[in-house]
C-alpha positions in Angstrom: -0.1 0.0 0.0 1.2 3.9 -0.6 -0.4 6.4 1.0 -3.8 6.2 -0.9 -4.8 3.1 0.7 -4.4 1.4 -3.0 -2.1 -1.5 -3.8 0.9 -1.0 -5.0 2.7 -4.1 -7.3 6.9 -4.0 -7.7 8.2 -4.2 -11.2 10.5 -4.1 -14.0 10.1 -2.1 -16.6 9.8 -3.6 -20.2 11.7 -1.7 -22.2 15.9 -1.8 -22.3 18.4 -4.2 -20.7 18.9 -1.5 -17.4 16.0 -3.1 -15.9 14.6 -0.4 -13.9 12.3 -1.6 -10.8 8.5 0.4 -11.0 6.0 0.8 -8.4 2.2 0.0 -10.6 -1.3 0.9 -8.9 -4.5 0.5 -10.8 -5.7 4.0 -11.6 -9.6 2.6 -11.1 -10.0 2.6 -15.0 -8.5 0.2 -16.3 -5.0 1.8 -16.7 -2.2 1.8 -13.6 -0.2 4.9 -12.8 3.3 3.9 -12.9 6.6 5.7 -11.0 10.2 4.6 -10.5 10.9 2.3 -7.7 13.5 3.9 -4.9 14.7 0.1 -3.5 15.4 -1.2 -7.1 19.6 -1.4 -7.2 19.4 -0.9 -11.3 17.6 2.6 -10.8 16.9 4.1 -7.3 13.4 5.5 -8.4 15.0 7.0 -11.7 13.1 6.3 -14.9 13.3 7.6 -18.2 10.8 9.2 -20.8 9.4 5.9 -22.1 9.2 4.8 -18.6 7.5 7.6 -17.0 5.0 7.1 -19.9 4.3 3.4 -19.4 0.8 4.1 -18.1 -0.1 5.8 -21.4 0.4 2.2 -23.2 -1.5 -0.3 -21.6 -4.4 0.6 -22.7 -6.8 -2.1 -24.3 -7.9 -0.3 -27.5 -6.4 -2.7 -30.6 -5.6 -5.5 -28.6 -5.9 -8.8 -29.7 -8.8 -10.5 -28.0 -9.0 -13.9 -29.4 -7.1 -16.5 -31.4 -7.9 -15.7 -34.9 -7.4 -18.2 -37.7 -7.6 -17.1 -41.5 -8.6 -13.7 -40.4 -11.9 -15.1 -38.3 -11.7 -15.3 -34.3 -11.9 -18.7 -32.9 -11.3 -20.6 -29.7 -8.2 -21.4 -27.9 -9.0 -25.4 -29.1 -9.4 -24.9 -32.5 -6.2 -22.7 -32.8 -3.9 -24.6 -30.7 -4.6 -28.1 -32.0 -4.2 -26.6 -35.5 -0.9 -25.3 -34.5 0.3 -28.6 -32.9 -1.2 -30.5 -35.9 1.1 -28.4 -38.5 3.8 -28.3 -36.5 3.9 -31.9 -35.9 2.9 -32.9 -39.4 5.5 -30.6 -40.9 8.3 -32.6 -38.6 6.7 -36.1 -39.6 6.8 -35.0 -43.9 10.1 -33.1 -44.2 12.0 -33.5 -41.1 12.8 -31.2 -37.1 14.5 -28.4 -39.4 12.0 -27.6 -41.9 10.3 -25.7 -38.6 11.4 -23.0 -36.4 10.6 -20.4 -34.0 11.2 -16.9 -33.9 11.2 -15.5 -30.4 12.2 -11.8 -28.6 13.7 -10.2 -25.5 10.2 -9.1 -24.9 9.6 -12.7 -23.1 10.1 -13.2 -19.7 12.5 -16.0 -19.0 9.8 -18.5 -18.0 8.4 -18.1 -21.5 11.7 -18.1 -23.3 12.8 -21.6 -21.0 9.7 -23.4 -22.5 9.8 -22.1 -26.2 14.1 -23.5 -26.6 12.9 -26.3 -24.2 9.7 -27.3 -26.6 12.3 -26.8 -29.8 15.4 -28.1 -28.8 14.3 -30.5 -26.6 11.1 -32.6 -28.2 11.0 -31.0 -31.6 14.3 -31.4 -31.7 15.8 -28.9 -34.0 18.1 -25.9 -33.0 15.8 -23.6 -35.2 14.9 -21.4 -32.7 16.6 -17.5 -32.5 15.5 -14.6 -31.3 15.5 -10.7 -32.1 18.4 -10.3 -29.3 20.3 -11.9 -32.3 20.2 -8.3 -34.2 21.6 -6.7 -31.0 24.0 -8.4 -28.7 24.9 -11.3 -30.8 28.5 -10.7 -30.9 29.2 -9.5 -27.6 27.8 -13.1 -27.2 30.4 -14.6 -29.2 33.2 -11.6 -28.1 32.8 -13.3 -24.3 33.0 -16.9 -25.0 36.1 -16.6 -27.3 37.7 -14.2 -24.6 36.3 -16.1 -21.1 34.9 -19.3 -22.3 31.2 -18.4 -21.5 28.8 -15.7 -22.6 29.4 -13.9 -18.8 29.2 -10.1 -18.0 31.9 -9.3 -15.6 30.9 -6.2 -13.8 27.9 -4.2 -12.4 26.4 -1.3 -12.7 28.3 -0.2 -9.2 31.4 0.1 -11.5 29.8 2.9 -13.7 29.9 5.0 -10.1 33.7 3.9 -9.2 35.5 4.1 -12.4 37.3 7.4 -12.7 37.1 6.6 -16.6 34.3 5.7 -19.1 34.3 5.0 -22.2 31.2 4.8 -24.5 31.6 3.2 -27.6 28.9 2.4 -30.4 26.8 3.6 -27.3 24.0 6.9 -27.3 23.7 5.7 -23.3 21.9 9.4 -22.6 18.8 8.0 -25.0 19.2 4.2 -25.3 20.1 3.5 -21.4 18.9 7.1 -19.8 19.3 5.7 -16.4 22.7 4.1 -16.5 23.6 7.7 -18.1 22.2 9.6 -15.4 24.5 7.3 -12.8 27.5 7.9 -14.5 26.8 11.9 -14.4 26.2 11.4 -10.7 29.4 10.3 -10.3 31.1 12.8 -13.0 29.8 15.4 -9.9 30.6 13.8 -7.3 33.8 12.1 -8.2 35.1 14.1 -11.3 34.5 11.0 -13.7 36.1 11.6 -16.7 33.7 10.3 -20.0 35.0 9.7 -23.5 32.3 9.1 -26.3 33.6 7.1 -29.6 30.5 7.6 -32.1 30.7 8.7 -36.0 27.7 10.6 -34.8 27.7 13.8 -32.4 24.8 12.5 -30.1 23.5 13.4 -26.8 26.0 11.5 -24.8 28.6 14.0 -26.7 27.0 17.0 -24.2 29.0 16.6 -20.8 31.9 14.6 -22.6 35.7 15.3 -22.4 36.1 14.0 -25.7 34.7 12.9 -28.5 36.3 10.7 -31.0 34.0 10.6 -34.3 35.6 8.2 -36.3 35.1 6.9 -39.3 31.8 4.1 -39.0 33.6 0.5 -38.5 37.1 0.9 -37.5 36.7 0.9 -34.3 38.9 -2.3 -34.3 41.6 -0.2 -35.4 41.1 2.4 -32.4 41.4 0.0 -30.1 44.4 -2.0 -31.2 46.2 0.9 -31.4 45.5 1.3 -27.5 46.7 -2.4 -27.3 49.8 -1.1 -28.6 50.3 1.8 -26.6 49.6 -0.3 -23.4 52.5 -2.9 -24.1 55.1 0.4 -25.4 54.4 2.3 -22.1 54.4 -0.9 -20.2 50.8 -1.0 -18.6 50.3 -5.0 -19.3 49.7 -6.4 -16.0 52.6 -9.2 -16.0 51.0 -11.2 -13.3 47.3 -11.2 -14.6 48.4 -12.1 -18.3 50.1 -14.9 -17.0 47.0 -16.6 -17.1 45.8 -15.2 -20.3 46.8 -16.9 -23.8 47.0 -15.3 -26.8 49.0 -11.7 -26.3 52.0 -12.0 -28.2 50.0 -12.9 -31.4 47.0 -10.2 -30.7 50.1 -7.5 -30.5 52.0 -8.6 -33.1 48.3 -7.9 -35.0 48.0 -4.7 -33.2 51.2 -3.1 -34.4 50.2 -4.2 -38.0 46.7 -2.1 -38.0 46.4 1.1 -39.5 45.3 3.6 -37.6 44.5 5.9 -40.1 41.6 4.1 -41.2 39.5 5.5 -38.3 39.9 9.3 -39.8 41.4 10.6 -36.5 43.9 13.0 -35.8 47.0 11.9 -34.4 46.9 14.1 -31.3 43.1 12.8 -30.6 43.8 9.2 -30.8 47.2 9.9 -28.4 45.0 11.7 -25.6 42.8 8.7 -25.9 45.5 6.1 -25.4 47.3 8.6 -22.7 43.7 8.8 -20.7 42.6 5.3 -21.1 45.9 3.8 -20.0 46.8 6.8 -17.2 43.8 6.0 -15.3 43.3 2.6 -13.3 39.7 2.5 -12.9 38.3 2.2 -16.7 34.6 0.7 -17.5 34.4 0.4 -21.6 30.8 0.1 -22.1 29.6 -0.8 -25.6 26.4 -1.5 -27.6 25.0 -1.8 -31.1 27.4 0.7 -32.7 29.8 -2.2 -32.3 28.1 -5.6 -32.0 25.9 -4.2 -35.2 28.7 -4.8 -37.7 30.0 -7.6 -40.0 33.1 -7.4 -37.7 30.9 -7.3 -34.3 32.5 -10.3 -32.8 36.4 -8.4 -33.6 35.4 -5.3 -32.4 34.0 -7.0 -29.0 37.1 -8.5 -28.4 39.4 -5.7 -29.7 37.9 -4.3 -26.7 38.0 -7.0 -24.0 41.9 -7.5 -24.9 42.5 -4.0 -23.4 41.5 -4.8 -20.4 42.7 -8.6 -20.5 45.8 -7.0 -21.1 45.7 -4.2 -17.9 43.6 -6.8 -15.6 41.6 -3.8 -15.5 38.2 -6.4 -14.8 36.2 -8.1 -12.2 37.3 -5.2 -10.1 35.7 -2.4 -8.6 35.2 0.3 -11.4 37.5 -2.2 -14.4 35.8 -3.9 -16.8 34.2 -3.8 -20.2 30.7 -3.8 -20.6 27.6 -4.7 -22.8 24.6 -2.6 -22.1 21.9 -4.7 -23.7 18.9 -3.3 -25.7 15.8 -5.0 -24.6 14.5 -6.0 -21.6 15.3 -9.8 -21.1 17.6 -10.1 -23.4 20.3 -11.7 -21.2 17.1 -14.2 -20.0 17.1 -15.2 -23.6 20.9 -15.8 -22.9 20.6 -17.4 -20.2 17.7 -20.5 -21.2 20.2 -20.5 -25.2 17.1 -18.9 -26.5 19.9 -18.6 -30.1 20.1 -21.4 -32.3 23.9 -21.8 -31.6 23.5 -22.2 -27.6 21.5 -24.4 -24.8 20.4 -23.3 -21.9 22.2 -22.5 -18.8 25.3 -21.3 -20.8 26.0 -24.7 -21.7 27.2 -26.1 -25.5 25.2 -27.3 -27.9 28.3 -28.7 -29.6 29.7 -30.4 -26.8 28.3 -34.4 -26.8 28.1 -34.3 -22.9 26.3 -30.8 -22.3 23.7 -32.0 -24.8 23.5 -35.8 -23.0 22.9 -34.1 -19.5 20.2 -31.5 -21.0 18.4 -34.3 -22.7 18.5 -36.5 -19.5 17.1 -33.7 -17.2 14.2 -33.2 -19.6 13.8 -36.6 -20.8 13.7 -35.6 -24.2 14.1 -37.6 -27.3 16.6 -35.8 -28.5 18.4 -32.7 -28.4 20.4 -31.3 -31.6 23.6 -31.5 -32.0 24.3 -28.8 -34.6 23.0 -25.2 -34.4 20.4 -24.4 -35.9 19.4 -21.0 -38.5 20.3 -17.8 -37.2 17.8 -14.7 -37.7 18.9 -13.7 -41.4 19.5 -17.3 -42.4 16.2 -18.4 -41.2 14.3 -15.8 -43.3 16.8 -16.4 -46.1 15.5 -20.6 -45.8 11.8 -19.5 -45.2 11.9 -17.1 -48.4 13.3 -20.2 -50.2 10.9 -23.2 -48.7 13.3 -25.0 -46.6 11.0 -23.3 -43.0 7.7 -24.5 -43.5 6.0 -23.7 -40.2 6.9 -20.3 -39.0 6.1 -19.5 -35.2 6.7 -15.7 -33.9 6.6 -14.5 -30.5 6.6 -10.7 -29.8 8.0 -9.0 -32.0 8.1 -7.4 -36.0 10.4 -9.1 -38.1 8.6 -7.8 -41.2 9.8 -4.4 -40.0 12.9 -4.9 -37.7 15.0 -7.2 -39.8 17.7 -6.1 -42.4 16.2 -6.8 -46.1 12.9 -6.3 -44.7 11.1 -6.2 -47.8 12.2 -10.0 -48.2 11.8 -11.2 -44.8 7.8 -10.0 -44.9 7.7 -11.7 -48.5 9.3 -14.7 -46.7 6.9 -14.3 -44.2 3.7 -14.0 -46.3 4.7 -17.0 -48.8 5.4 -19.6 -45.8 2.9 -22.4 -45.7 2.4 -22.1 -42.1 3.4 -19.1 -40.2 1.9 -18.3 -36.6 2.2 -15.0 -34.8 1.8 -14.6 -30.6 1.6 -10.9 -29.8 -0.6 -8.5 -28.0 -2.3 -6.4 -31.2 -3.2 -7.7 -34.7 -2.5 -4.2 -36.1 1.9 -4.9 -36.8 3.4 -5.5 -40.4 4.1 -9.4 -39.4 1.1 -10.2 -37.4 -1.2 -9.3 -40.6 0.7 -11.8 -42.9 -0.1 -14.6 -40.1 -2.2 -17.5 -40.8 -2.6 -17.9 -37.0 -2.5 -14.7 -34.2 -2.3 -16.2 -31.2 -3.3 -13.2 -28.3 -0.8 -13.0 -25.6 -1.0 -11.3 -21.8 0.8 -7.8 -22.2 3.5 -6.3 -20.1 1.4 -5.3 -17.0 -0.6 -8.6 -17.2 2.5 -11.1 -17.2 4.2 -13.2 -14.0 7.9 -13.9 -14.4 11.9 -13.0 -13.9 14.0 -11.0 -16.5 17.8 -10.4 -16.0 19.1 -7.1 -16.7 22.4 -6.0 -18.4 24.2 -6.7 -15.1 22.8 -10.0 -14.5 20.4 -8.8 -11.5 17.2 -11.2 -12.2 13.8 -9.1 -11.6 10.0 -10.2 -11.3 7.8 -8.8 -13.4 4.4 -9.1 -12.0 0.6 -8.9 -13.0 -1.5 -6.0 -11.8 -4.1 -6.0 -14.5 -6.1 -8.2 -15.7 -5.7 -9.8 -19.3 -8.3 -8.8 -22.0 -10.2 -11.2 -23.5 -8.8 -14.3 -24.3 -4.8 -13.1 -24.0 -3.2 -16.0 -22.2 0.6 -16.2 -20.8 3.5 -17.1 -23.5 4.4 -20.0 -21.3 1.0 -21.2 -21.3 0.5 -21.4 -24.8 3.7 -22.7 -26.1 3.7 -25.5 -22.9 -0.1 -26.2 -24.0 1.2 -26.4 -27.4 3.9 -28.9 -26.0 0.9 -31.1 -24.4 -1.3 -31.1 -27.8 1.9 -32.5 -29.8 2.4 -35.3 -27.2 4.9 -33.9 -24.9 2.5 -34.2 -21.8 4.8 -35.0 -18.6 7.5 -32.6 -20.5 5.3 -29.3 -20.2 2.8 -29.5 -17.9 3.3 -26.4 -15.8 0.9 -25.0 -13.4 2.0 -21.3 -12.8 5.6 -19.8 -13.7 7.0 -20.4 -10.5 7.6 -24.0 -11.5 9.3 -23.4 -14.5 11.5 -20.8 -13.0 12.3 -23.9 -10.0 13.3 -26.2 -13.0 15.0 -23.6 -14.6 17.2 -22.8 -11.9 17.6 -26.8 -10.8 19.3 -27.6 -14.5 21.5 -24.4 -13.9 22.5 -26.3 -11.2 23.9 -28.9 -13.7 25.6 -26.2 -15.8 27.2 -25.4 -12.6 28.6 -28.9 -11.9 30.4 -28.3 -15.8 32.5 -25.4 -14.5 29.7 -23.0 -16.4 29.2 -19.2 -15.1 25.3 -19.4 -14.6 24.5 -21.1 -11.8 21.0 -20.1 -10.0 20.5 -23.1 -8.4 20.4 -21.9 -4.5 17.0 -20.7 -6.3 15.7 -24.4 -7.2 13.9 -24.7 -4.0 11.9 -21.6 -3.9 8.6 -22.2 -3.0 5.6 -20.1 -4.7 5.8 -17.7 -2.1 9.0 -17.4 -2.2 9.1 -16.6 -6.0 6.5 -14.3 -5.7 8.3 -11.8 -3.2 11.9 -12.4 -4.9 13.7 -9.4 -4.8 16.2 -8.4 -6.8 18.7 -10.7 -7.5 22.1 -10.9 -9.1 24.0 -13.8 -10.2 25.0 -16.9 -9.8 23.2 -17.7 -6.7 24.7 -20.9 -5.2 25.7 -22.0 -1.8 29.0 -21.2 -2.3 28.6 -17.4 -4.0 26.0 -14.8 -4.7 26.4 -12.2 -6.9 29.8 -10.2 -7.6 31.7 -9.5 -10.6 33.6 -12.5 -12.3 37.4 -12.5 -13.1 39.4 -10.6 -10.6 40.8 -13.3 -9.8 42.0 -14.5 -13.1 39.9 -17.4 -13.2 38.0 -18.1 -16.6 35.9 -21.1 -18.2 37.5 -21.9 -20.6 38.9 -25.6 -20.2 42.5 -24.6 -18.8 41.0 -22.0 -17.1 42.7 -18.9 -18.5 41.2 -15.9 -21.2 42.1 -15.7 -24.4 43.1 -12.5 -25.9 42.6 -12.9 -29.8 44.8 -11.3 -32.6 42.2 -9.2 -34.7 42.4 -6.5 -37.6 40.3 -4.0 -39.1 37.8 -5.0 -41.9 35.9 -2.6 -43.4 32.3 -2.7 -43.8 31.1 -5.4 -46.2 29.0 -3.0 -47.8 31.0 -1.0 -50.2 30.6 2.9 -51.1 30.1 3.3 -55.2 29.0 6.4 -57.1 25.6 4.9 -57.4 25.6 4.6 -53.3 27.6 7.2 -52.1 26.4 7.2 -48.6 26.9 5.6 -45.4 23.8 5.0 -43.7 23.5 4.4 -40.2 20.5 3.8 -38.5 19.3 3.7 -34.4 16.9 4.5 -31.9 15.6 7.6 -31.1 15.0 9.2 -27.3 11.1 8.4 -26.6 10.0 5.2 -29.4 11.3 1.6 -28.4 11.3 -0.9 -31.4 8.5 -0.7 -33.7 6.4 1.2 -31.4 3.4 -1.4 -30.7 3.8 0.1 -27.1 5.7 3.6 -27.1 3.6 4.6 -30.5 0.5 4.7 -28.1 1.5 7.4 -26.3 1.0 11.1 -27.0 3.3 12.0 -24.9 6.5 10.2 -26.3 5.1 10.6 -29.9 5.5 14.6 -29.5 8.8 14.6 -29.5 9.5 13.5 -32.6 6.3 12.6 -34.0 7.8 11.8 -38.1 10.8 9.9 -39.2 13.9 11.7 -40.3 16.9 11.7 -42.0 20.3 13.7 -40.5 22.5 14.8 -43.5 25.4 17.1 -43.2 24.7 20.6 -44.4 27.2 20.7 -46.8 25.5 17.5 -48.4 22.5 18.7 -48.0 23.0 21.9 -50.0 24.8 19.6 -52.9 21.4 17.7 -53.1 19.5 21.2 -53.4 17.8 19.7 -50.1 16.4 22.1 -47.6 15.5 21.7 -44.1 11.8 20.1 -43.9 12.3 18.3 -47.1 11.2 15.0 -47.7 14.5 12.5 -48.6 14.2 9.6 -51.3 16.8 6.8 -50.0 17.6 3.7 -52.2 20.0 1.1 -51.7 20.1 -2.2 -53.4 17.7 -3.9 -51.3 14.9 -1.0 -51.2 14.1 2.2 -50.6 12.6 4.5 -47.8 11.5 8.4 -47.5 12.1 10.8 -44.7 11.9 13.8 -43.5 15.3 15.7 -44.0 16.9 16.9 -40.7 20.3 19.1 -41.8 22.7 18.9 -39.1 26.4 18.5 -38.6 26.2 15.9 -36.0 27.1 13.6 -38.8 29.8 13.6 -40.8 29.7 14.3 -44.5 29.3 11.4 -46.8 27.1 9.6 -43.9 23.3 9.5 -43.4 21.3 8.6 -40.1 17.9 7.6 -39.6 16.1 5.8 -36.6 14.7 2.5 -37.1 10.9 2.7 -35.3 8.4 3.3 -38.0 6.3 0.4 -39.3 3.9 0.0 -41.8 1.4 1.2 -39.5 2.5 4.6 -39.0 5.0 5.3 -41.9 5.0 2.6 -44.8 7.5 4.5 -46.8 10.2 5.1 -44.0 10.9 1.3 -43.1 14.5 2.2 -42.7 15.1 -1.6 -42.2 14.1 -2.4 -45.8 17.2 -0.3 -47.1 19.9 -2.2 -44.7 21.9 -4.7 -46.4 21.5 -8.2 -44.9 25.3 -8.9 -44.3 26.2 -10.7 -41.0 29.5 -11.1 -38.7 30.7 -14.8 -39.6 31.2 -15.3 -35.9 27.8 -14.1 -34.6 25.6 -14.0 -36.9 24.7 -10.2 -36.2 23.7 -8.1 -38.8 25.6 -5.2 -39.6 23.1 -2.5 -39.3 24.9 0.6 -39.1 27.1 0.6 -42.3 24.8 -0.3 -45.3 25.4 1.8 -48.8 22.7 4.4 -50.0 21.8 7.0 -52.8 20.3 10.4 -51.2 18.1 12.7 -53.2 15.5 15.1 -52.3 11.6 13.9 -52.8 10.1 16.1 -55.5 6.7 15.8 -54.0 3.5 17.7 -56.0 2.1 18.3 -52.9 2.8 18.3 -48.9 0.1 18.1 -46.7 -0.2 18.5 -42.6 -3.6 16.9 -41.1 -5.1 17.1 -37.6 -8.2 14.6 -36.6 -9.9 13.4 -33.9 -10.3 9.9 -35.4 -8.6 7.8 -37.0 -7.4 9.1 -40.9 -7.5 7.0 -43.9 -4.2 7.6 -45.6 -2.8 6.5 -48.7 -0.1 9.0 -50.1 3.0 8.4 -51.5 4.0 9.4 -48.4 2.4 9.8 -44.8 3.5 9.4 -41.6 1.1 9.3 -38.3 1.0 9.8 -34.8 -1.3 9.7 -31.9 -2.1 13.4 -30.0 -4.0 14.1 -27.0 -7.0 15.0 -28.9 -6.5 12.4 -31.6 -3.8 12.3 -34.7 -1.4 14.3 -36.3 -0.3 13.2 -39.9 2.5 14.5 -42.0 1.6 13.6 -45.9 3.0 14.2 -49.8 1.7 13.1 -53.3 3.5 12.8 -56.6 -0.2 13.4 -58.2 -2.0 16.7 -57.9 -5.6 16.2 -56.6 -8.5 18.1 -58.4 -10.9 18.8 -55.0 -9.6 19.1 -51.8 -12.6 19.0 -50.1 -13.9 15.7 -51.3 -10.2 13.9 -50.5 -10.5 15.7 -47.2 -13.8 13.7 -46.5 -12.4 10.8 -47.7 -9.0 11.3 -45.1 -11.0 11.7 -42.6 -13.8 9.3 -43.3 -16.9 12.1 -42.6 -19.3 12.5 -45.3 -21.7 14.6 -42.8 -19.6 17.2 -41.7 -19.7 20.6 -42.1 -17.1 21.6 -44.2 -15.0 24.9 -44.1 -12.3 26.0 -46.9 -9.8 28.1 -48.2 -8.2 27.2 -51.6 -5.5 29.2 -53.8 -5.6 26.7 -57.0 -3.2 29.3 -58.4 -0.6 29.1 -55.4 -1.2 25.1 -55.0 -2.6 25.9 -51.1 -5.6 24.5 -49.6 -6.7 24.7 -46.0 -10.0 22.7 -45.1 -11.4 21.9 -41.6 -14.4 19.5 -41.0 -16.7 20.2 -37.9 -19.8 19.1 -36.2 -22.2 21.6 -34.1 -19.1 24.1 -33.8 -16.5 21.2 -32.9 -14.0 20.7 -35.1 -13.2 17.5 -36.3 -10.7 17.4 -38.3 -8.3 19.4 -40.6 -6.3 19.4 -43.2 -3.3 22.1 -44.6 -2.1 21.5 -48.3 0.9 23.2 -50.3 3.6 23.1 -53.0 6.3 23.2 -50.3 6.6 21.6 -47.1 3.6 22.7 -44.9 4.7 25.8 -42.8 1.9 25.8 -40.0 1.7 25.6 -36.0 1.6 22.1 -35.9 1.7 21.7 -32.4 -0.9 23.8 -31.5 -3.1 22.8 -34.5 -2.8 19.3 -32.7 -4.7 20.6 -29.7 -7.7 21.3 -31.4 -9.7 18.6 -32.7 -12.8 18.1 -30.2 -12.6 22.2 -29.1 -14.6 25.3 -30.6 -12.3 27.0 -32.5 -13.9 29.0 -35.4 -10.7 30.4 -36.9 -8.7 27.1 -37.6 -7.7 27.8 -41.1 -5.9 30.6 -39.6 -3.5 28.1 -38.0 -2.7 30.7 -35.3 -3.2 30.3 -32.0 -5.0 33.4 -30.4 -3.0 36.2 -28.2 -4.3 34.5 -25.0 -3.0 31.1 -26.0 0.6 30.9 -26.4 1.9 27.8 -28.6 4.3 25.8 -26.4 5.8 24.4 -29.3 7.3 20.7 -30.2 7.4 18.9 -27.0 11.3 18.9 -25.9 11.1 17.1 -22.5 8.7 14.2 -22.8 9.0 13.4 -19.3 6.8 17.1 -18.2 5.4 17.6 -21.9 7.9 21.0 -21.9 7.6 22.7 -25.3 10.7 24.3 -27.0 8.7 27.9 -27.2 7.9 27.5 -23.7 11.3 26.7 -22.9 12.7 29.7 -25.0 10.0 32.1 -23.2 11.5 31.4 -20.0 15.2 32.0 -21.0 14.3 35.0 -22.6 12.0 36.9 -19.5 13.2 35.2 -16.7 16.8 35.1 -17.5 17.8 31.5 -17.3 21.8 31.0 -17.7 21.7 27.4 -17.2 20.4 23.7 -17.8 19.9 23.5 -14.3 17.8 26.8 -13.8 15.7 26.0 -16.6 14.7 22.8 -14.4 14.2 25.0 -11.6 11.8 26.8 -13.3 9.7 24.5 -15.2 10.7 20.8 -14.2 12.5 20.1 -17.6 15.3 18.0 -17.8 14.7 17.3 -13.5 13.8 13.1 -14.3 15.7 11.3 -16.7 17.5 14.2 -17.9 17.6 13.2 -21.8 16.5 16.2 -22.7 19.5 18.2 -21.2 21.8 18.7 -24.6 18.7 20.4 -26.2 17.8 22.2 -23.4 21.4 23.3 -23.1 21.5 23.8 -27.4 18.3 26.4 -26.8 20.4 28.5 -24.0 23.2 28.6 -26.5 21.0 29.7 -29.6 19.4 32.4 -27.3 23.1 33.7 -26.3 23.9 34.0 -29.7 21.2 35.4 -30.9 21.0 38.2 -28.2 25.0 39.1 -28.8 24.3 39.3 -32.4 21.8 42.0 -31.4 
């Protein structure tokens, strides 16, 4: 209970791998109130903008409420019997490798465990892979090569104990904001230094001591130079490296590598090496900019090499640290959710490990070879080798590289099952069978965050309609396929105990992952389980790994691997001269199935965009707010131009969140090449090649509406607002009657219409009203429409007779685009406060408006506004 007397439930945020604790309380209207849990060791009460808005994303509108077969609702018995029969028949006719599961870091560990057991233990194939392949497989491969297991050595506390933190390939300020705030606190209290290595200038650079804007894909050359300088300066830890194999070979390769390929100056490289070598306590944090590469595993090992050579690993404030992108990417790694792993960090290709798992499960056969990894899996689907496919809580028709080919492969598969919370995703629309799954606040189980902390997700809302937990759906299919005893689970606590017991066998094999101390946990103990960092055994609980120089290779020694820079797989050519980088924005998550429901989160960046350097834009005759067409050998996309020197010449950046549901022409992974790291199988999503040109539309539009719109223009992007929806539009063909077109878009024949149309100038403004209340409005021009979008978005449902004027009345100031999503503070509000109140710092703005005082992700943008006002005032 809290002060209101209503029950409060402790759970875990379902977004990134930080694993923040949350406190949830039903609001009495079918929703929940969410705030940070001050007692959770990951966040101590902090939440980012996405976590703060969780309560806005649990509505039941758009939920899948019943199983659906061939587009028609049915009952569970019919749907699950069909799934079981089709998978069984396919295996009998074509063998176990003719079927596959593609799962997700959105699954809870118990769900993941049952899926892995069903596929690898009983169907008999290793064709189960996960969307975590797209974000952390290179880290897994690097860990295993260096340490013998997929072990994260350190803990979050190291971020506060380090004297130098290096962020490489990680925009932590936007992608893991709570961790970034912990680092900033350490900078304030201890003077911790911060270096950011990234081709782009991101929000994470705002407070950095150094930003190394290296060329894409050249990380290995930089860290090889660091390794060579470690030896040259005598910083190698002789005692520690006596427990390491391969240092001399790695040094030979490092000395032969050429740091000039990074594009960095000798001064920058020398200073980086000086700071790294001269600081005893160093943490190197890396993420997708390292992992998502055709040489991702080598990049990881180049980083690990430097920490192993200096012994800066496994002690307070020291070590390499992989931050994961999804809430349970780590849990998926633990249960063997990847196609090349067994549960509990056991090795699929080790006969003793296979036999132990088979015997523990009483399974007929465990496969002796890895299954198909994500890119190869969907290629096999397209080629007809995979004939039955089950996709769970992920949207590969949008998120996989070469997404158009993946979408076609799924559409052409003989039998496709999709489990999700909604049928309104690009992937779900391709399914033969749709299964309604419970959503985040309706689920019960565990997740593991980036520093090995197991936390509980707990149920606070009843699942709507016929929705069921994923473990329950999977287990019933297992029973219907004939394996009753193996899948006779009654609750997730029972699954957890089995999984913990299996980890004890892994521990006896000398594996790192062992939580057997929890295998006897009763249902009440599981219910009340507090955040717990593994391992959990009679002899050990939590802590760091490798500080004692003991590793998990058979000889107990680590491996320093010789690696050499390899350029990105896709080569720039005169036809495709630009290098495309992709990633996330601050307030959205994956393909926006959840965050896209929140008006607050959609207000910051409401439209897909392409960052392009000012000189490249000039050469292409592209102006701010123009639309840009991208083309690669794989596909095409259209996005809004965002001209900025945050990207280097010859490079462009686009976010990966928009889908066929929200902006069909901006599915950026349709242009990403399906090339992968040969070791990890992780796609190279940061270095495709593209052609860029201005998209010369015949007309541009902006629309607001109280109700959903019918959009089919050449380009459109839709976002929710507090009063309905807003949309950007553009078309290649002229429209003869804009009043008629407005009625079609807004699907409203009976509304009163007011319009101002100037055919000569190519402009049109059309408003639809009922009983004086604005229902919708459309604004058209030959160039990108110049109207006060954020003001107009507030008008549906109001009595605003002058809406076609598109300007707020004097007594109603326009707050401008939302900059601080946590508190809904707009750009104009901040600028006005700076000018009228004489605010001189980000802290002063926060004190006056609250902006920037929660997750802090908007602080760099507030600082930029302060500087812009200063420069303007100085020029006046």
